[in-house]
mmCIF file as Biopython writes it, N, C-alpha, C and O atoms, coordinates in Angstrom:
data_model
#
loop_
_atom_site.group_PDB
_atom_site.id
_atom_site.type_symbol
_atom_site.label_atom_id
_atom_site.label_alt_id
_atom_site.label_comp_id
_atom_site.label_asym_id
_atom_site.label_entity_id
_atom_site.label_seq_id
_atom_site.pdbx_PDB_ins_code
_atom_site.Cartn_x
_atom_site.Cartn_y
_atom_site.Cartn_z
_atom_site.occupancy
_atom_site.B_iso_or_equiv
_atom_site.auth_seq_id
_atom_site.auth_asym_id
_atom_site.pdbx_PDB_model_num
ATOM 1   N N  . TYR A ? 1  ? 109.852 33.953 50.867 1.0 0.0 1  A 1 
ATOM 2   C CA . TYR A ? 1  ? 110.662 33.557 49.709 1.0 0.0 1  A 1 
ATOM 3   C C  . TYR A ? 1  ? 111.498 34.749 49.216 1.0 0.0 1  A 1 
ATOM 4   O O  . TYR A ? 1  ? 112.688 34.612 48.931 1.0 0.0 1  A 1 
ATOM 5   N N  . ASN A ? 2  ? 110.852 35.918 49.121 1.0 0.0 2  A 1 
ATOM 6   C CA . ASN A ? 2  ? 111.602 37.115 48.718 1.0 0.0 2  A 1 
ATOM 7   C C  . ASN A ? 2  ? 112.717 37.395 49.698 1.0 0.0 2  A 1 
ATOM 8   O O  . ASN A ? 2  ? 113.802 37.823 49.305 1.0 0.0 2  A 1 
ATOM 9   N N  . GLN A ? 3  ? 112.456 37.156 50.984 1.0 0.0 3  A 1 
ATOM 10  C CA . GLN A ? 3  ? 113.486 37.418 51.985 1.0 0.0 3  A 1 
ATOM 11  C C  . GLN A ? 3  ? 114.692 36.507 51.716 1.0 0.0 3  A 1 
ATOM 12  O O  . GLN A ? 3  ? 115.839 36.940 51.831 1.0 0.0 3  A 1 
ATOM 13  N N  . ILE A ? 4  ? 114.427 35.250 51.360 1.0 0.0 4  A 1 
ATOM 14  C CA . ILE A ? 4  ? 115.537 34.345 51.083 1.0 0.0 4  A 1 
ATOM 15  C C  . ILE A ? 4  ? 116.367 34.868 49.917 1.0 0.0 4  A 1 
ATOM 16  O O  . ILE A ? 4  ? 117.597 34.829 49.949 1.0 0.0 4  A 1 
ATOM 17  N N  . LEU A ? 5  ? 115.678 35.359 48.884 1.0 0.0 5  A 1 
ATOM 18  C CA . LEU A ? 5  ? 116.418 35.884 47.719 1.0 0.0 5  A 1 
ATOM 19  C C  . LEU A ? 5  ? 117.245 37.083 48.155 1.0 0.0 5  A 1 
ATOM 20  O O  . LEU A ? 5  ? 118.389 37.238 47.727 1.0 0.0 5  A 1 
ATOM 21  N N  . ARG A ? 6  ? 116.685 37.916 48.987 1.0 0.0 6  A 1 
ATOM 22  C CA . ARG A ? 6  ? 117.422 39.111 49.457 1.0 0.0 6  A 1 
ATOM 23  C C  . ARG A ? 6  ? 118.639 38.690 50.265 1.0 0.0 6  A 1 
ATOM 24  O O  . ARG A ? 6  ? 119.720 39.262 50.118 1.0 0.0 6  A 1 
ATOM 25  N N  . ILE A ? 7  ? 118.460 37.685 51.119 1.0 0.0 7  A 1 
ATOM 26  C CA . ILE A ? 7  ? 119.595 37.204 51.928 1.0 0.0 7  A 1 
ATOM 27  C C  . ILE A ? 7  ? 120.676 36.627 51.014 1.0 0.0 7  A 1 
ATOM 28  O O  . ILE A ? 7  ? 121.868 36.852 51.222 1.0 0.0 7  A 1 
ATOM 29  N N  . GLU A ? 8  ? 120.235 35.877 49.993 1.0 0.0 8  A 1 
ATOM 30  C CA . GLU A ? 8  ? 121.199 35.312 49.062 1.0 0.0 8  A 1 
ATOM 31  C C  . GLU A ? 8  ? 121.969 36.388 48.346 1.0 0.0 8  A 1 
ATOM 32  O O  . GLU A ? 8  ? 123.173 36.271 48.120 1.0 0.0 8  A 1 
ATOM 33  N N  . GLU A ? 9  ? 121.247 37.459 47.985 1.0 0.0 9  A 1 
ATOM 34  C CA . GLU A ? 9  ? 121.913 38.586 47.307 1.0 0.0 9  A 1 
ATOM 35  C C  . GLU A ? 9  ? 122.946 39.209 48.241 1.0 0.0 9  A 1 
ATOM 36  O O  . GLU A ? 9  ? 124.070 39.512 47.840 1.0 0.0 9  A 1 
ATOM 37  N N  . GLU A ? 10 ? 122.539 39.391 49.492 1.0 0.0 10 A 1 
ATOM 38  C CA . GLU A ? 10 ? 123.489 39.958 50.480 1.0 0.0 10 A 1 
ATOM 39  C C  . GLU A ? 10 ? 124.695 39.055 50.620 1.0 0.0 10 A 1 
ATOM 40  O O  . GLU A ? 10 ? 125.833 39.522 50.572 1.0 0.0 10 A 1 
ATOM 41  N N  . LEU A ? 11 ? 124.453 37.755 50.793 1.0 0.0 11 A 1 
ATOM 42  C CA . LEU A ? 11 ? 125.578 36.823 50.934 1.0 0.0 11 A 1 
ATOM 43  C C  . LEU A ? 11 ? 126.412 36.799 49.678 1.0 0.0 11 A 1 
ATOM 44  O O  . LEU A ? 11 ? 127.630 36.630 49.741 1.0 0.0 11 A 1 
ATOM 45  N N  . GLY A ? 12 ? 125.764 36.970 48.524 1.0 0.0 12 A 1 
ATOM 46  C CA . GLY A ? 12 ? 126.500 36.968 47.263 1.0 0.0 12 A 1 
ATOM 47  C C  . GLY A ? 12 ? 127.486 38.130 47.208 1.0 0.0 12 A 1 
ATOM 48  O O  . GLY A ? 12 ? 128.651 37.942 46.857 1.0 0.0 12 A 1 
ATOM 49  N N  . SER A ? 13 ? 127.024 39.322 47.551 1.0 0.0 13 A 1 
ATOM 50  C CA . SER A ? 13 ? 127.917 40.480 47.517 1.0 0.0 13 A 1 
ATOM 51  C C  . SER A ? 13 ? 128.996 40.320 48.580 1.0 0.0 13 A 1 
ATOM 52  O O  . SER A ? 13 ? 130.148 40.692 48.357 1.0 0.0 13 A 1 
ATOM 53  N N  . LYS A ? 14 ? 128.633 39.777 49.716 1.0 0.0 14 A 1 
ATOM 54  C CA . LYS A ? 14 ? 129.639 39.579 50.765 1.0 0.0 14 A 1 
ATOM 55  C C  . LYS A ? 14 ? 130.657 38.526 50.318 1.0 0.0 14 A 1 
ATOM 56  O O  . LYS A ? 14 ? 131.849 38.639 50.606 1.0 0.0 14 A 1 
ATOM 57  N N  . ALA A ? 15 ? 130.169 37.501 49.607 1.0 0.0 15 A 1 
ATOM 58  C CA . ALA A ? 15 ? 131.064 36.447 49.130 1.0 0.0 15 A 1 
ATOM 59  C C  . ALA A ? 15 ? 132.051 37.040 48.134 1.0 0.0 15 A 1 
ATOM 60  O O  . ALA A ? 15 ? 133.235 36.706 48.157 1.0 0.0 15 A 1 
ATOM 61  N N  . LYS A ? 16 ? 131.566 37.923 47.256 1.0 0.0 16 A 1 
ATOM 62  C CA . LYS A ? 16 ? 132.470 38.578 46.299 1.0 0.0 16 A 1 
ATOM 63  C C  . LYS A ? 16 ? 133.528 39.351 47.055 1.0 0.0 16 A 1 
ATOM 64  O O  . LYS A ? 16 ? 134.714 39.268 46.736 1.0 0.0 16 A 1 
ATOM 65  N N  . PHE A ? 17 ? 133.102 40.108 48.064 1.0 0.0 17 A 1 
ATOM 66  C CA . PHE A ? 17 ? 134.035 40.908 48.847 1.0 0.0 17 A 1 
ATOM 67  C C  . PHE A ? 17 ? 135.030 39.984 49.595 1.0 0.0 17 A 1 
ATOM 68  O O  . PHE A ? 17 ? 136.230 40.255 49.635 1.0 0.0 17 A 1 
ATOM 69  N N  . ALA A ? 18 ? 134.509 38.901 50.178 1.0 0.0 18 A 1 
ATOM 70  C CA . ALA A ? 18 ? 135.354 37.972 50.900 1.0 0.0 18 A 1 
ATOM 71  C C  . ALA A ? 18 ? 136.321 37.300 49.920 1.0 0.0 18 A 1 
ATOM 72  O O  . ALA A ? 18 ? 137.471 37.034 50.268 1.0 0.0 18 A 1 
ATOM 73  N N  . GLY A ? 19 ? 135.866 37.031 48.718 1.0 0.0 19 A 1 
ATOM 74  C CA . GLY A ? 19 ? 136.735 36.413 47.715 1.0 0.0 19 A 1 
ATOM 75  C C  . GLY A ? 19 ? 137.902 37.332 47.410 1.0 0.0 19 A 1 
ATOM 76  O O  . GLY A ? 19 ? 139.040 36.880 47.278 1.0 0.0 19 A 1 
ATOM 77  N N  . ARG A ? 20 ? 137.616 38.634 47.297 1.0 0.0 20 A 1 
ATOM 78  C CA . ARG A ? 20 ? 138.697 39.597 47.017 1.0 0.0 20 A 1 
ATOM 79  C C  . ARG A ? 20 ? 139.676 39.572 48.194 1.0 0.0 20 A 1 
ATOM 80  O O  . ARG A ? 20 ? 140.890 39.509 47.997 1.0 0.0 20 A 1 
ATOM 81  N N  . SER A ? 21 ? 139.152 39.620 49.388 1.0 0.0 21 A 1 
ATOM 82  C CA . SER A ? 21 ? 140.023 39.649 50.586 1.0 0.0 21 A 1 
ATOM 83  C C  . SER A ? 21 ? 140.829 38.327 50.669 1.0 0.0 21 A 1 
ATOM 84  O O  . SER A ? 21 ? 141.983 38.308 51.097 1.0 0.0 21 A 1 
ATOM 85  N N  . PHE A ? 22 ? 140.180 37.240 50.249 1.0 0.0 22 A 1 
ATOM 86  C CA . PHE A ? 22 ? 140.873 35.953 50.347 1.0 0.0 22 A 1 
ATOM 87  C C  . PHE A ? 22 ? 142.029 35.923 49.361 1.0 0.0 22 A 1 
ATOM 88  O O  . PHE A ? 22 ? 143.091 35.389 49.681 1.0 0.0 22 A 1 
ATOM 89  N N  . ARG A ? 23 ? 141.849 36.482 48.172 1.0 0.0 23 A 1 
ATOM 90  C CA . ARG A ? 23 ? 142.924 36.487 47.171 1.0 0.0 23 A 1 
ATOM 91  C C  . ARG A ? 23 ? 144.058 37.381 47.672 1.0 0.0 23 A 1 
ATOM 92  O O  . ARG A ? 23 ? 145.229 37.106 47.412 1.0 0.0 23 A 1 
ATOM 93  N N  . ASN A ? 24 ? 143.710 38.444 48.387 1.0 0.0 24 A 1 
ATOM 94  C CA . ASN A ? 24 ? 144.720 39.381 48.867 1.0 0.0 24 A 1 
ATOM 95  C C  . ASN A ? 24 ? 144.426 39.664 50.352 1.0 0.0 24 A 1 
ATOM 96  O O  . ASN A ? 24 ? 143.947 40.744 50.699 1.0 0.0 24 A 1 
ATOM 97  N N  . PRO A ? 25 ? 144.719 38.682 51.223 1.0 0.0 25 A 1 
ATOM 98  C CA . PRO A ? 25 ? 144.358 38.799 52.656 1.0 0.0 25 A 1 
ATOM 99  C C  . PRO A ? 25 ? 145.050 39.939 53.373 1.0 0.0 25 A 1 
ATOM 100 O O  . PRO A ? 25 ? 144.582 40.368 54.428 1.0 0.0 25 A 1 
ATOM 101 N N  . LEU A ? 26 ? 146.149 40.444 52.837 1.0 0.0 26 A 1 
ATOM 102 C CA . LEU A ? 26 ? 146.875 41.520 53.536 1.0 0.0 26 A 1 
ATOM 103 C C  . LEU A ? 26 ? 146.323 42.899 53.183 1.0 0.0 26 A 1 
ATOM 104 O O  . LEU A ? 26 ? 146.776 43.906 53.728 1.0 0.0 26 A 1 
ATOM 105 N N  . ALA A ? 27 ? 145.346 42.951 52.272 1.0 0.0 27 A 1 
ATOM 106 C CA . ALA A ? 27 ? 144.815 44.240 51.841 1.0 0.0 27 A 1 
ATOM 107 C C  . ALA A ? 27 ? 143.569 44.574 52.626 1.0 0.0 27 A 1 
ATOM 108 O O  . ALA A ? 27 ? 142.534 44.877 52.031 1.0 0.0 27 A 1 
ATOM 109 N N  . LYS A ? 28 ? 143.636 44.527 53.944 1.0 0.0 28 A 1 
ATOM 110 C CA . LYS A ? 28 ? 142.448 44.794 54.774 1.0 0.0 28 A 1 
ATOM 111 C C  . LYS A ? 28 ? 142.281 46.282 54.902 1.0 0.0 28 A 1 
ATOM 112 O O  . LYS A ? 28 ? 141.346 46.744 55.556 1.0 0.0 28 A 1 
#
């Protein structure tokens, strides 16, 4: 269960980063 929470946290931070890239896809 803790592992799932950790994975969700990882995906959450990646989602935030991906969201930024999605808003500005040319800023790689």
